[in-house]
C-alpha positions as CSV (number, residue, x, y, z in Angstrom):
1,X,0.0,0.0,0.0
2,X,2.8,2.4,0.9
3,X,4.5,1.6,-2.5
4,X,1.3,2.5,-4.3
5,X,0.9,5.8,-2.4
6,X,4.5,6.6,-3.0
7,X,4.3,5.8,-6.7
8,X,1.1,7.9,-7.0
9,X,2.7,10.8,-5.3
10,X,5.8,10.6,-7.5
11,X,3.6,10.5,-10.7
12,X,1.5,13.5,-9.5
13,X,4.6,15.5,-8.8
14,X,6.1,14.7,-12.1
15,X,2.8,15.7,-13.8
16,X,2.7,18.9,-11.8
17,X,6.3,19.8,-12.8
18,X,5.6,19.0,-16.4
19,X,2.5,21.1,-16.4
20,X,4.4,23.9,-14.8
21,X,7.2,23.7,-17.4
22,X,4.7,23.7,-20.2
23,X,3.1,26.8,-18.7
24,X,6.5,28.5,-18.3
25,X,7.4,27.6,-21.9
26,X,4.3,29.4,-23.2
27,X,5.5,32.5,-25.1
28,X,3.9,35.8,-26.3
29,X,5.1,37.2,-29.6
30,X,4.3,40.9,-30.1
31,X,4.3,42.0,-33.8
32,X,5.0,45.5,-35.0
33,X,1.5,45.8,-36.5
34,X,0.2,45.8,-32.9
35,X,-1.0,42.2,-32.8
36,X,0.1,39.4,-30.4
37,X,0.0,35.7,-30.6
38,X,0.6,33.1,-27.9
39,X,2.2,29.7,-28.3
40,X,5.3,27.5,-28.0
41,X,8.6,28.2,-29.8
42,X,9.6,25.3,-31.9
43,X,12.5,27.0,-33.8
44,X,14.1,30.4,-33.4
45,X,16.9,31.5,-35.7
46,X,17.8,34.8,-34.1
47,X,17.8,37.7,-36.6
48,X,16.1,35.6,-39.3
49,X,12.8,34.0,-38.2
50,X,10.8,32.5,-35.3
51,X,8.4,29.4,-35.6
52,X,5.6,29.4,-33.1
53,X,3.3,26.4,-32.5
54,X,-0.3,27.0,-31.1
55,X,-1.2,25.8,-27.7
56,X,-3.3,22.9,-29.1
57,X,-0.4,22.0,-31.4
58,X,-2.7,22.1,-34.5
59,X,-1.1,25.3,-36.1
60,X,2.2,26.8,-36.5
61,X,3.3,30.3,-37.5
62,X,6.6,31.6,-39.0
63,X,7.4,35.2,-38.2
64,X,10.3,37.0,-39.9
65,X,12.5,38.9,-37.5
66,X,11.8,42.3,-39.0
67,X,8.1,41.8,-38.2
68,X,8.7,41.0,-34.5
69,X,8.5,43.8,-31.8
70,X,9.5,41.6,-28.9
71,X,9.0,38.1,-27.4
72,X,8.0,37.6,-23.8
73,X,7.4,34.5,-21.5
74,X,3.7,34.4,-20.7
75,X,4.2,33.4,-17.0
76,X,6.3,36.5,-16.4
77,X,3.7,38.7,-17.8
78,X,1.1,37.2,-15.4
79,X,3.5,37.5,-12.5
80,X,4.3,41.2,-13.1
81,X,0.6,41.9,-14.0
82,X,1.7,43.7,-17.1
83,X,-0.7,44.7,-19.8
84,X,0.8,44.5,-23.2
85,X,1.6,47.8,-24.9
86,X,-0.7,47.8,-27.9
87,X,-0.4,51.3,-29.2
88,X,0.9,51.5,-32.7
89,X,3.6,54.2,-32.6
90,X,4.2,54.4,-36.3
91,X,2.0,54.1,-39.4
92,X,-1.5,55.2,-40.6
93,X,-4.2,56.1,-38.0
94,X,-7.8,57.2,-38.1
95,X,-9.6,59.2,-35.4
96,X,-13.3,60.0,-34.9
97,X,-14.2,62.8,-32.3
98,X,-17.1,64.6,-30.8
99,X,-16.9,67.6,-28.7
100,X,-18.9,69.9,-26.4
101,X,-18.2,73.7,-26.8
102,X,-18.6,75.8,-23.7
103,X,-20.8,78.9,-24.1
104,X,-19.5,82.4,-23.6
105,X,-21.2,84.9,-21.3
106,X,-22.5,88.1,-22.8
107,X,-25.6,89.3,-24.6
108,X,-24.7,87.6,-27.9
109,X,-24.2,84.0,-26.7
110,X,-26.0,84.1,-23.4
111,X,-23.7,81.1,-22.2
112,X,-25.4,78.8,-24.7
113,X,-23.1,75.9,-25.5
114,X,-22.3,74.4,-28.8
115,X,-21.1,71.1,-30.3
116,X,-18.9,69.7,-33.0
117,X,-17.5,66.5,-34.5
118,X,-14.6,65.6,-36.9
119,X,-12.8,62.9,-38.7
120,X,-9.1,62.8,-39.1
121,X,-6.6,60.4,-40.9
122,X,-2.9,60.7,-40.7
123,X,0.5,59.1,-40.5
124,X,2.5,58.7,-37.2
125,X,6.2,59.1,-37.6
126,X,6.8,58.0,-34.0
127,X,5.2,58.3,-30.5
128,X,6.0,61.9,-30.3
129,X,4.8,63.2,-33.7
130,X,2.0,62.3,-36.1
131,X,0.6,64.5,-38.8
132,X,-3.0,64.2,-40.0
133,X,-5.7,66.0,-42.1
134,X,-9.3,66.3,-41.1
135,X,-12.7,67.7,-41.7
136,X,-15.5,68.5,-39.3
137,X,-18.6,70.5,-38.3
138,X,-18.8,73.1,-35.5
139,X,-21.7,75.0,-34.2
140,X,-20.5,77.5,-31.6
141,X,-24.0,78.5,-30.4
142,X,-26.5,75.7,-30.4
143,X,-29.8,77.6,-31.2
144,X,-28.2,79.9,-33.7
145,X,-27.6,79.5,-37.5
146,X,-23.8,80.0,-37.2
147,X,-22.1,76.9,-38.3
148,X,-18.7,76.3,-39.9
149,X,-17.0,73.3,-41.6
150,X,-13.4,73.2,-40.6
151,X,-10.6,71.7,-42.9
152,X,-7.4,71.4,-40.9
153,X,-4.0,69.8,-40.5
154,X,-3.1,68.5,-37.1
155,X,0.2,67.5,-35.3
156,X,-0.2,65.3,-32.3
157,X,1.9,63.1,-30.0
158,X,2.1,61.1,-26.7
159,X,4.4,61.3,-23.8
160,X,5.2,57.7,-22.6
161,X,5.1,54.2,-24.1
162,X,2.1,53.0,-22.1
163,X,-1.4,52.3,-23.0
164,X,-2.5,55.3,-20.9
165,X,-0.5,58.4,-21.8
166,X,-0.7,62.2,-21.8
167,X,-1.3,63.6,-25.2
168,X,-1.1,66.8,-27.1
169,X,-2.5,68.1,-30.4
170,X,-2.4,71.3,-32.4
171,X,-4.8,71.9,-35.3
172,X,-4.5,74.7,-37.8
173,X,-6.8,75.2,-40.8
174,X,-9.6,77.1,-42.4
175,X,-13.3,76.9,-41.8
176,X,-15.9,77.4,-44.4
177,X,-19.1,79.2,-43.0
178,X,-22.5,78.2,-44.2
179,X,-25.8,79.9,-44.4
180,X,-29.1,78.3,-43.1
181,X,-32.0,77.8,-45.4
182,X,-34.3,78.0,-42.5
183,X,-33.0,81.5,-41.5
184,X,-33.8,84.0,-44.2
185,X,-32.2,86.8,-42.2
186,X,-28.7,85.2,-42.5
187,X,-27.8,86.3,-46.0
188,X,-24.1,85.8,-46.1
189,X,-21.5,83.7,-44.2
190,X,-17.7,83.7,-44.5
191,X,-15.3,81.5,-42.6
192,X,-11.7,82.1,-41.5
193,X,-8.6,80.9,-39.7
194,X,-8.9,78.1,-37.2
195,X,-6.3,77.4,-34.4
196,X,-7.0,74.6,-31.9
197,X,-4.5,73.5,-29.2
198,X,-5.5,70.7,-26.8
199,X,-4.0,68.4,-24.1
200,X,-5.5,65.2,-22.7
201,X,-5.2,61.5,-22.3
202,X,-5.1,58.4,-24.6
203,X,-6.2,55.1,-23.0
204,X,-7.4,51.6,-23.8
205,X,-5.9,48.1,-23.5
206,X,-6.6,46.9,-27.0
207,X,-5.6,48.3,-30.4
208,X,-8.7,50.5,-30.4
209,X,-7.8,53.5,-28.2
210,X,-9.9,56.2,-26.7
211,X,-9.1,59.9,-26.2
212,X,-10.3,62.7,-24.0
213,X,-8.9,66.2,-24.1
214,X,-9.4,69.8,-23.1
215,X,-8.8,72.4,-25.7
216,X,-9.4,76.0,-26.8
217,X,-10.7,76.9,-30.2
218,X,-9.9,80.2,-31.9
219,X,-12.1,80.6,-34.9
220,X,-12.6,83.7,-37.2
221,X,-15.9,84.0,-39.1
222,X,-18.2,86.7,-40.4
223,X,-22.0,86.6,-40.7
224,X,-24.3,89.2,-42.3
225,X,-27.9,89.5,-41.1
226,X,-30.9,91.5,-42.5
227,X,-32.5,93.8,-40.0
228,X,-35.8,92.2,-39.0
229,X,-37.6,95.6,-39.1
230,X,-35.9,97.3,-42.0
231,X,-35.2,94.5,-44.7
232,X,-32.7,96.6,-46.6
233,X,-30.5,97.2,-43.7
234,X,-27.7,94.7,-43.1
235,X,-25.6,94.0,-40.1
236,X,-22.2,92.4,-40.6
237,X,-20.7,90.7,-37.5
238,X,-17.0,89.9,-37.8
239,X,-16.4,87.4,-35.0
240,X,-13.5,85.6,-33.3
241,X,-14.9,82.7,-31.4
242,X,-12.7,81.8,-28.3
243,X,-14.1,78.7,-26.8
244,X,-13.2,76.1,-24.3
245,X,-13.9,72.5,-25.5
246,X,-14.1,69.0,-24.0
247,X,-13.5,66.4,-26.7
248,X,-13.9,62.6,-26.8
249,X,-12.5,60.4,-29.5
250,X,-12.0,56.9,-30.8
251,X,-8.7,56.0,-32.6
252,X,-7.4,53.1,-34.5
């Protein structure tokens, strides 16, 4: 009986050690395109290629060395509780944003807020600098007819190589003002220069990232209205909007 117990204990210990060794051999390969794959290394010619076998042993993958960002042991990731860094620091990117525009006090705006949205595509040179071009729609006073369509170039960057990082952006462009068919008093609208600096955060554990930032919009525009009592009299209002904005975005 003692022999049976001893033999069983030895077998269980061996299985436990084998299982632990298998777990320790599980590797994570991080690719430069932002993806990651887990498996067991069957062959690795450093500087040339790495062959990875899936955990179930039914598939194998060959990765050229120039496609690999880094290779890490899975158990070490779990021990250190690290979240893989999934932000793509170089290459093409796309961003969709929506923003709330804080209203100004005074008789003209009466603290009425506005809103806007934009789409941006660009190319990131590195973590610190990316250049994009975008188009959007901004309405600085919600219940007015004063709306502009900005076309702009933007430089942006991020502070640290972490999934959550401080960010900056600076957009410069020209906004095209538009008249409103429902407002016959607004007879002419002209746009002008746009300057839009912002600071904020980028976050998200997967390749899809989220952004939130606080910015300040400087926008020139001119709107001409007919007098409601004397139809032949016009009032031209040359404006420079200076508005605080809170913006949310999705980036890939």
